[in-house]
PyMOL commands that place a pseudoatom at each C-alpha (Angstrom):
pseudoatom trace, name=CA, resn=UNK, resi=1, chain=A, elem=C, hetatm=0, pos=[-9.516, 1.722, -23.912]
pseudoatom trace, name=CA, resn=UNK, resi=2, chain=A, elem=C, hetatm=0, pos=[-11.263, 1.733, -27.278]
pseudoatom trace, name=CA, resn=UNK, resi=3, chain=A, elem=C, hetatm=0, pos=[-10.267, -0.322, -30.309]
pseudoatom trace, name=CA, resn=UNK, resi=4, chain=A, elem=C, hetatm=0, pos=[-10.859, 0.066, -34.018]
pseudoatom trace, name=CA, resn=UNK, resi=5, chain=A, elem=C, hetatm=0, pos=[-10.356, -2.813, -36.443]
pseudoatom trace, name=CA, resn=UNK, resi=6, chain=A, elem=C, hetatm=0, pos=[-9.080, -2.325, -39.984]
pseudoatom trace, name=CA, resn=UNK, resi=7, chain=A, elem=C, hetatm=0, pos=[-9.027, -5.194, -42.433]
pseudoatom trace, name=CA, resn=UNK, resi=8, chain=A, elem=C, hetatm=0, pos=[-7.335, -4.727, -45.810]
pseudoatom trace, name=CA, resn=UNK, resi=9, chain=A, elem=C, hetatm=0, pos=[-8.108, -0.998, -45.529]
pseudoatom trace, name=CA, resn=UNK, resi=10, chain=A, elem=C, hetatm=0, pos=[-5.657, 1.345, -47.305]
pseudoatom trace, name=CA, resn=UNK, resi=11, chain=A, elem=C, hetatm=0, pos=[-6.505, 4.026, -44.705]
pseudoatom trace, name=CA, resn=UNK, resi=12, chain=A, elem=C, hetatm=0, pos=[-5.356, 1.806, -41.816]
pseudoatom trace, name=CA, resn=UNK, resi=13, chain=A, elem=C, hetatm=0, pos=[-2.474, 3.081, -39.711]
pseudoatom trace, name=CA, resn=UNK, resi=14, chain=A, elem=C, hetatm=0, pos=[0.745, 1.036, -39.974]
pseudoatom trace, name=CA, resn=UNK, resi=15, chain=A, elem=C, hetatm=0, pos=[1.246, -1.701, -37.395]
pseudoatom trace, name=CA, resn=UNK, resi=16, chain=A, elem=C, hetatm=0, pos=[3.723, -1.007, -34.604]
pseudoatom trace, name=CA, resn=UNK, resi=17, chain=A, elem=C, hetatm=0, pos=[3.096, -4.130, -32.507]
pseudoatom trace, name=CA, resn=UNK, resi=18, chain=A, elem=C, hetatm=0, pos=[2.766, -7.894, -32.936]
pseudoatom trace, name=CA, resn=UNK, resi=19, chain=A, elem=C, hetatm=0, pos=[1.365, -9.900, -30.011]
pseudoatom trace, name=CA, resn=UNK, resi=20, chain=A, elem=C, hetatm=0, pos=[0.566, -13.647, -30.068]
pseudoatom trace, name=CA, resn=UNK, resi=21, chain=A, elem=C, hetatm=0, pos=[-3.076, -14.188, -29.155]
pseudoatom trace, name=CA, resn=UNK, resi=22, chain=A, elem=C, hetatm=0, pos=[-5.691, -16.904, -28.888]
pseudoatom trace, name=CA, resn=UNK, resi=23, chain=A, elem=C, hetatm=0, pos=[-9.421, -16.897, -29.496]
pseudoatom trace, name=CA, resn=UNK, resi=24, chain=A, elem=C, hetatm=0, pos=[-11.829, -19.678, -28.612]
pseudoatom trace, name=CA, resn=UNK, resi=25, chain=A, elem=C, hetatm=0, pos=[-14.943, -21.117, -30.153]
pseudoatom trace, name=CA, resn=UNK, resi=26, chain=A, elem=C, hetatm=0, pos=[-16.732, -22.720, -27.219]
pseudoatom trace, name=CA, resn=UNK, resi=27, chain=A, elem=C, hetatm=0, pos=[-19.624, -25.013, -28.068]
pseudoatom trace, name=CA, resn=UNK, resi=28, chain=A, elem=C, hetatm=0, pos=[-22.007, -26.810, -25.753]
pseudoatom trace, name=CA, resn=UNK, resi=29, chain=A, elem=C, hetatm=0, pos=[-23.432, -30.295, -26.245]
pseudoatom trace, name=CA, resn=UNK, resi=30, chain=A, elem=C, hetatm=0, pos=[-26.354, -28.886, -28.243]
pseudoatom trace, name=CA, resn=UNK, resi=31, chain=A, elem=C, hetatm=0, pos=[-24.253, -27.038, -30.833]
pseudoatom trace, name=CA, resn=UNK, resi=32, chain=A, elem=C, hetatm=0, pos=[-24.619, -23.527, -29.395]
pseudoatom trace, name=CA, resn=UNK, resi=33, chain=A, elem=C, hetatm=0, pos=[-21.687, -21.122, -29.635]
pseudoatom trace, name=CA, resn=UNK, resi=34, chain=A, elem=C, hetatm=0, pos=[-20.565, -18.818, -26.822]
pseudoatom trace, name=CA, resn=UNK, resi=35, chain=A, elem=C, hetatm=0, pos=[-20.082, -15.123, -27.614]
pseudoatom trace, name=CA, resn=UNK, resi=36, chain=A, elem=C, hetatm=0, pos=[-19.377, -11.996, -25.615]
pseudoatom trace, name=CA, resn=UNK, resi=37, chain=A, elem=C, hetatm=0, pos=[-20.238, -8.387, -26.385]
pseudoatom trace, name=CA, resn=UNK, resi=38, chain=A, elem=C, hetatm=0, pos=[-17.005, -6.400, -26.030]
pseudoatom trace, name=CA, resn=UNK, resi=39, chain=A, elem=C, hetatm=0, pos=[-16.758, -3.169, -24.068]
pseudoatom trace, name=CA, resn=UNK, resi=40, chain=A, elem=C, hetatm=0, pos=[-14.016, -1.705, -26.292]
pseudoatom trace, name=CA, resn=UNK, resi=41, chain=A, elem=C, hetatm=0, pos=[-15.953, -1.759, -29.571]
pseudoatom trace, name=CA, resn=UNK, resi=42, chain=A, elem=C, hetatm=0, pos=[-19.502, -2.891, -28.719]
pseudoatom trace, name=CA, resn=UNK, resi=43, chain=A, elem=C, hetatm=0, pos=[-19.271, -5.843, -31.093]
pseudoatom trace, name=CA, resn=UNK, resi=44, chain=A, elem=C, hetatm=0, pos=[-19.985, -9.513, -30.457]
pseudoatom trace, name=CA, resn=UNK, resi=45, chain=A, elem=C, hetatm=0, pos=[-16.814, -11.602, -30.373]
pseudoatom trace, name=CA, resn=UNK, resi=46, chain=A, elem=C, hetatm=0, pos=[-15.231, -14.846, -29.356]
pseudoatom trace, name=CA, resn=UNK, resi=47, chain=A, elem=C, hetatm=0, pos=[-13.445, -14.943, -26.019]
pseudoatom trace, name=CA, resn=UNK, resi=48, chain=A, elem=C, hetatm=0, pos=[-9.742, -14.377, -26.478]
pseudoatom trace, name=CA, resn=UNK, resi=49, chain=A, elem=C, hetatm=0, pos=[-6.767, -12.173, -25.954]
pseudoatom trace, name=CA, resn=UNK, resi=50, chain=A, elem=C, hetatm=0, pos=[-3.015, -11.792, -25.715]
pseudoatom trace, name=CA, resn=UNK, resi=51, chain=A, elem=C, hetatm=0, pos=[-0.709, -14.569, -24.645]
pseudoatom trace, name=CA, resn=UNK, resi=52, chain=A, elem=C, hetatm=0, pos=[1.288, -13.957, -21.470]
pseudoatom trace, name=CA, resn=UNK, resi=53, chain=A, elem=C, hetatm=0, pos=[4.899, -14.922, -20.809]
pseudoatom trace, name=CA, resn=UNK, resi=54, chain=A, elem=C, hetatm=0, pos=[5.044, -18.403, -19.299]
pseudoatom trace, name=CA, resn=UNK, resi=55, chain=A, elem=C, hetatm=0, pos=[1.918, -19.799, -20.969]
pseudoatom trace, name=CA, resn=UNK, resi=56, chain=A, elem=C, hetatm=0, pos=[1.211, -21.695, -24.175]
pseudoatom trace, name=CA, resn=UNK, resi=57, chain=A, elem=C, hetatm=0, pos=[-1.376, -20.539, -26.695]
pseudoatom trace, name=CA, resn=UNK, resi=58, chain=A, elem=C, hetatm=0, pos=[-3.869, -23.239, -25.572]
pseudoatom trace, name=CA, resn=UNK, resi=59, chain=A, elem=C, hetatm=0, pos=[-3.349, -22.121, -21.955]
pseudoatom trace, name=CA, resn=UNK, resi=60, chain=A, elem=C, hetatm=0, pos=[-3.976, -18.551, -23.107]
pseudoatom trace, name=CA, resn=UNK, resi=61, chain=A, elem=C, hetatm=0, pos=[-7.257, -19.645, -24.726]
pseudoatom trace, name=CA, resn=UNK, resi=62, chain=A, elem=C, hetatm=0, pos=[-8.387, -21.356, -21.511]
pseudoatom trace, name=CA, resn=UNK, resi=63, chain=A, elem=C, hetatm=0, pos=[-7.404, -18.390, -19.304]
pseudoatom trace, name=CA, resn=UNK, resi=64, chain=A, elem=C, hetatm=0, pos=[-8.965, -15.753, -21.545]
pseudoatom trace, name=CA, resn=UNK, resi=65, chain=A, elem=C, hetatm=0, pos=[-12.205, -17.737, -21.827]
pseudoatom trace, name=CA, resn=UNK, resi=66, chain=A, elem=C, hetatm=0, pos=[-12.415, -18.062, -18.029]
pseudoatom trace, name=CA, resn=UNK, resi=67, chain=A, elem=C, hetatm=0, pos=[-11.586, -14.379, -17.453]
pseudoatom trace, name=CA, resn=UNK, resi=68, chain=A, elem=C, hetatm=0, pos=[-14.032, -13.087, -20.063]
pseudoatom trace, name=CA, resn=UNK, resi=69, chain=A, elem=C, hetatm=0, pos=[-16.973, -15.496, -19.691]
pseudoatom trace, name=CA, resn=UNK, resi=70, chain=A, elem=C, hetatm=0, pos=[-16.654, -17.274, -16.334]
pseudoatom trace, name=CA, resn=UNK, resi=71, chain=A, elem=C, hetatm=0, pos=[-16.491, -20.698, -18.014]
pseudoatom trace, name=CA, resn=UNK, resi=72, chain=A, elem=C, hetatm=0, pos=[-13.738, -23.251, -17.548]
pseudoatom trace, name=CA, resn=UNK, resi=73, chain=A, elem=C, hetatm=0, pos=[-12.998, -25.025, -20.832]
pseudoatom trace, name=CA, resn=UNK, resi=74, chain=A, elem=C, hetatm=0, pos=[-10.920, -27.823, -22.306]
pseudoatom trace, name=CA, resn=UNK, resi=75, chain=A, elem=C, hetatm=0, pos=[-9.307, -27.186, -25.686]
pseudoatom trace, name=CA, resn=UNK, resi=76, chain=A, elem=C, hetatm=0, pos=[-10.287, -29.963, -28.104]
pseudoatom trace, name=CA, resn=UNK, resi=77, chain=A, elem=C, hetatm=0, pos=[-9.006, -28.681, -31.461]
pseudoatom trace, name=CA, resn=UNK, resi=78, chain=A, elem=C, hetatm=0, pos=[-7.839, -25.846, -33.654]
pseudoatom trace, name=CA, resn=UNK, resi=79, chain=A, elem=C, hetatm=0, pos=[-10.199, -23.923, -35.920]
pseudoatom trace, name=CA, resn=UNK, resi=80, chain=A, elem=C, hetatm=0, pos=[-7.460, -22.016, -37.736]
pseudoatom trace, name=CA, resn=UNK, resi=81, chain=A, elem=C, hetatm=0, pos=[-4.480, -19.687, -37.831]
pseudoatom trace, name=CA, resn=UNK, resi=82, chain=A, elem=C, hetatm=0, pos=[-5.201, -16.002, -38.459]
pseudoatom trace, name=CA, resn=UNK, resi=83, chain=A, elem=C, hetatm=0, pos=[-2.208, -13.844, -39.358]
pseudoatom trace, name=CA, resn=UNK, resi=84, chain=A, elem=C, hetatm=0, pos=[-3.399, -11.409, -42.014]
pseudoatom trace, name=CA, resn=UNK, resi=85, chain=A, elem=C, hetatm=0, pos=[-0.846, -8.534, -42.029]
pseudoatom trace, name=CA, resn=UNK, resi=86, chain=A, elem=C, hetatm=0, pos=[-3.599, -6.359, -43.526]
pseudoatom trace, name=CA, resn=UNK, resi=87, chain=A, elem=C, hetatm=0, pos=[-5.701, -6.748, -40.387]
pseudoatom trace, name=CA, resn=UNK, resi=88, chain=A, elem=C, hetatm=0, pos=[-4.701, -4.356, -37.616]
pseudoatom trace, name=CA, resn=UNK, resi=89, chain=A, elem=C, hetatm=0, pos=[-6.340, -3.169, -34.392]
pseudoatom trace, name=CA, resn=UNK, resi=90, chain=A, elem=C, hetatm=0, pos=[-5.755, 0.475, -33.471]
pseudoatom trace, name=CA, resn=UNK, resi=91, chain=A, elem=C, hetatm=0, pos=[-6.029, 1.331, -29.784]
pseudoatom trace, name=CA, resn=UNK, resi=92, chain=A, elem=C, hetatm=0, pos=[-6.473, 4.846, -28.423]
pseudoatom trace, name=CA, resn=UNK, resi=93, chain=A, elem=C, hetatm=0, pos=[-3.083, 4.646, -26.659]
pseudoatom trace, name=CA, resn=UNK, resi=94, chain=A, elem=C, hetatm=0, pos=[-1.309, 4.609, -30.066]
pseudoatom trace, name=CA, resn=UNK, resi=95, chain=A, elem=C, hetatm=0, pos=[-0.691, 0.871, -30.309]
pseudoatom trace, name=CA, resn=UNK, resi=96, chain=A, elem=C, hetatm=0, pos=[-1.556, -0.566, -33.728]
pseudoatom trace, name=CA, resn=UNK, resi=97, chain=A, elem=C, hetatm=0, pos=[-1.404, -4.340, -33.442]
pseudoatom trace, name=CA, resn=UNK, resi=98, chain=A, elem=C, hetatm=0, pos=[-1.057, -6.684, -36.417]
pseudoatom trace, name=CA, resn=UNK, resi=99, chain=A, elem=C, hetatm=0, pos=[-3.282, -9.775, -36.246]
pseudoatom trace, name=CA, resn=UNK, resi=100, chain=A, elem=C, hetatm=0, pos=[-1.561, -12.921, -34.951]
pseudoatom trace, name=CA, resn=UNK, resi=101, chain=A, elem=C, hetatm=0, pos=[-4.077, -15.368, -33.505]
pseudoatom trace, name=CA, resn=UNK, resi=102, chain=A, elem=C, hetatm=0, pos=[-4.770, -19.063, -33.287]
pseudoatom trace, name=CA, resn=UNK, resi=103, chain=A, elem=C, hetatm=0, pos=[-8.460, -19.900, -32.908]
pseudoatom trace, name=CA, resn=UNK, resi=104, chain=A, elem=C, hetatm=0, pos=[-9.122, -22.966, -30.773]
pseudoatom trace, name=CA, resn=UNK, resi=105, chain=A, elem=C, hetatm=0, pos=[-12.195, -25.143, -30.371]
pseudoatom trace, name=CA, resn=UNK, resi=106, chain=A, elem=C, hetatm=0, pos=[-13.183, -25.862, -26.761]
pseudoatom trace, name=CA, resn=UNK, resi=107, chain=A, elem=C, hetatm=0, pos=[-15.924, -27.391, -24.662]
pseudoatom trace, name=CA, resn=UNK, resi=108, chain=A, elem=C, hetatm=0, pos=[-17.133, -26.168, -21.274]
pseudoatom trace, name=CA, resn=UNK, resi=109, chain=A, elem=C, hetatm=0, pos=[-16.201, -28.234, -18.213]
pseudoatom trace, name=CA, resn=UNK, resi=110, chain=A, elem=C, hetatm=0, pos=[-17.339, -25.914, -15.404]
pseudoatom trace, name=CA, resn=UNK, resi=111, chain=A, elem=C, hetatm=0, pos=[-17.931, -22.384, -14.192]
pseudoatom trace, name=CA, resn=UNK, resi=112, chain=A, elem=C, hetatm=0, pos=[-20.895, -20.045, -14.632]
pseudoatom trace, name=CA, resn=UNK, resi=113, chain=A, elem=C, hetatm=0, pos=[-21.541, -17.482, -17.355]
pseudoatom trace, name=CA, resn=UNK, resi=114, chain=A, elem=C, hetatm=0, pos=[-20.672, -13.993, -16.181]
pseudoatom trace, name=CA, resn=UNK, resi=115, chain=A, elem=C, hetatm=0, pos=[-19.656, -10.693, -17.730]
pseudoatom trace, name=CA, resn=UNK, resi=116, chain=A, elem=C, hetatm=0, pos=[-16.221, -9.233, -17.070]
pseudoatom trace, name=CA, resn=UNK, resi=117, chain=A, elem=C, hetatm=0, pos=[-14.688, -5.779, -17.302]
pseudoatom trace, name=CA, resn=UNK, resi=118, chain=A, elem=C, hetatm=0, pos=[-14.141, -6.609, -21.002]
pseudoatom trace, name=CA, resn=UNK, resi=119, chain=A, elem=C, hetatm=0, pos=[-17.756, -7.545, -21.783]
pseudoatom trace, name=CA, resn=UNK, resi=120, chain=A, elem=C, hetatm=0, pos=[-21.282, -6.224, -21.356]
pseudoatom trace, name=CA, resn=UNK, resi=121, chain=A, elem=C, hetatm=0, pos=[-23.046, -9.481, -22.237]
pseudoatom trace, name=CA, resn=UNK, resi=122, chain=A, elem=C, hetatm=0, pos=[-22.086, -13.162, -22.502]
pseudoatom trace, name=CA, resn=UNK, resi=123, chain=A, elem=C, hetatm=0, pos=[-24.448, -15.770, -23.904]
pseudoatom trace, name=CA, resn=UNK, resi=124, chain=A, elem=C, hetatm=0, pos=[-25.013, -18.878, -25.988]
pseudoatom trace, name=CA, resn=UNK, resi=125, chain=A, elem=C, hetatm=0, pos=[-26.328, -18.583, -29.551]
pseudoatom trace, name=CA, resn=UNK, resi=126, chain=A, elem=C, hetatm=0, pos=[-27.651, -20.949, -32.164]
pseudoatom trace, name=CA, resn=UNK, resi=127, chain=A, elem=C, hetatm=0, pos=[-25.133, -20.830, -35.043]
pseudoatom trace, name=CA, resn=UNK, resi=128, chain=A, elem=C, hetatm=0, pos=[-27.820, -19.394, -37.352]
pseudoatom trace, name=CA, resn=UNK, resi=129, chain=A, elem=C, hetatm=0, pos=[-28.412, -16.460, -34.953]
pseudoatom trace, name=CA, resn=UNK, resi=130, chain=A, elem=C, hetatm=0, pos=[-24.823, -15.279, -35.345]
pseudoatom trace, name=CA, resn=UNK, resi=131, chain=A, elem=C, hetatm=0, pos=[-25.312, -14.022, -38.899]
pseudoatom trace, name=CA, resn=UNK, resi=132, chain=A, elem=C, hetatm=0, pos=[-27.315, -10.982, -37.769]
pseudoatom trace, name=CA, resn=UNK, resi=133, chain=A, elem=C, hetatm=0, pos=[-25.035, -9.964, -34.875]
pseudoatom trace, name=CA, resn=UNK, resi=134, chain=A, elem=C, hetatm=0, pos=[-22.692, -6.980, -35.201]
pseudoatom trace, name=CA, resn=UNK, resi=135, chain=A, elem=C, hetatm=0, pos=[-19.107, -8.258, -35.257]
pseudoatom trace, name=CA, resn=UNK, resi=136, chain=A, elem=C, hetatm=0, pos=[-15.823, -7.505, -36.971]
pseudoatom trace, name=CA, resn=UNK, resi=137, chain=A, elem=C, hetatm=0, pos=[-15.035, -9.416, -40.156]
pseudoatom trace, name=CA, resn=UNK, resi=138, chain=A, elem=C, hetatm=0, pos=[-12.150, -11.410, -38.681]
pseudoatom trace, name=CA, resn=UNK, resi=139, chain=A, elem=C, hetatm=0, pos=[-14.367, -12.893, -35.945]
pseudoatom trace, name=CA, resn=UNK, resi=140, chain=A, elem=C, hetatm=0, pos=[-17.092, -13.699, -38.462]
pseudoatom trace, name=CA, resn=UNK, resi=141, chain=A, elem=C, hetatm=0, pos=[-14.462, -15.466, -40.608]
pseudoatom trace, name=CA, resn=UNK, resi=142, chain=A, elem=C, hetatm=0, pos=[-13.421, -17.683, -37.680]
pseudoatom trace, name=CA, resn=UNK, resi=143, chain=A, elem=C, hetatm=0, pos=[-17.025, -18.599, -36.975]
pseudoatom trace, name=CA, resn=UNK, resi=144, chain=A, elem=C, hetatm=0, pos=[-17.666, -19.295, -40.678]
pseudoatom trace, name=CA, resn=UNK, resi=145, chain=A, elem=C, hetatm=0, pos=[-14.533, -21.478, -40.818]
pseudoatom trace, name=CA, resn=UNK, resi=146, chain=A, elem=C, hetatm=0, pos=[-15.795, -23.433, -37.785]
pseudoatom trace, name=CA, resn=UNK, resi=147, chain=A, elem=C, hetatm=0, pos=[-19.285, -23.832, -39.269]
pseudoatom trace, name=CA, resn=UNK, resi=148, chain=A, elem=C, hetatm=0, pos=[-17.858, -25.051, -42.587]
pseudoatom trace, name=CA, resn=UNK, resi=149, chain=A, elem=C, hetatm=0, pos=[-15.857, -27.734, -40.809]
pseudoatom trace, name=CA, resn=UNK, resi=150, chain=A, elem=C, hetatm=0, pos=[-12.849, -27.007, -43.008]
pseudoatom trace, name=CA, resn=UNK, resi=151, chain=A, elem=C, hetatm=0, pos=[-9.597, -25.839, -41.502]
pseudoatom trace, name=CA, resn=UNK, resi=152, chain=A, elem=C, hetatm=0, pos=[-8.504, -22.823, -43.583]
pseudoatom trace, name=CA, resn=UNK, resi=153, chain=A, elem=C, hetatm=0, pos=[-5.212, -22.906, -45.405]
pseudoatom trace, name=CA, resn=UNK, resi=154, chain=A, elem=C, hetatm=0, pos=[-2.357, -21.346, -43.477]
pseudoatom trace, name=CA, resn=UNK, resi=155, chain=A, elem=C, hetatm=0, pos=[-1.682, -17.801, -44.619]
for i in range(1, 155): cmd.bond("trace and resi %d" % i, "trace and resi %d" % (i + 1))
show_as sticks, trace
zoom trace
């Protein structure tokens, strides 16, 4: 399934879905950040996805990171809350999902890097290398918020 992101775009289709989700900034002991290249839009992104019934948002972050990257992680903090109603993701099945995500900070505790059916590449980057990677604006904002060390105001 393909996905197209719209952020504060007057041409965006109206949202018809709202799904709680988690994303995760995983850093190693040397300050590298873990990213995956998504199959649905070809962009680099943080691991993350929709919360399932019966799990908390931190549990969602841990599960999604394991499923998408092969790494087992411990959540150690929150980077920010991202709920911009002007940011929607349009899927080719007709779903248009409004952004509702908590971005967590995590550290690896096991596992091995591997791609999944949702990614074509998974690897560690120096924070300065991220600036030149193709990624949607909302993911870049989360990474910039993490790099600045300031938790963004709730919106």
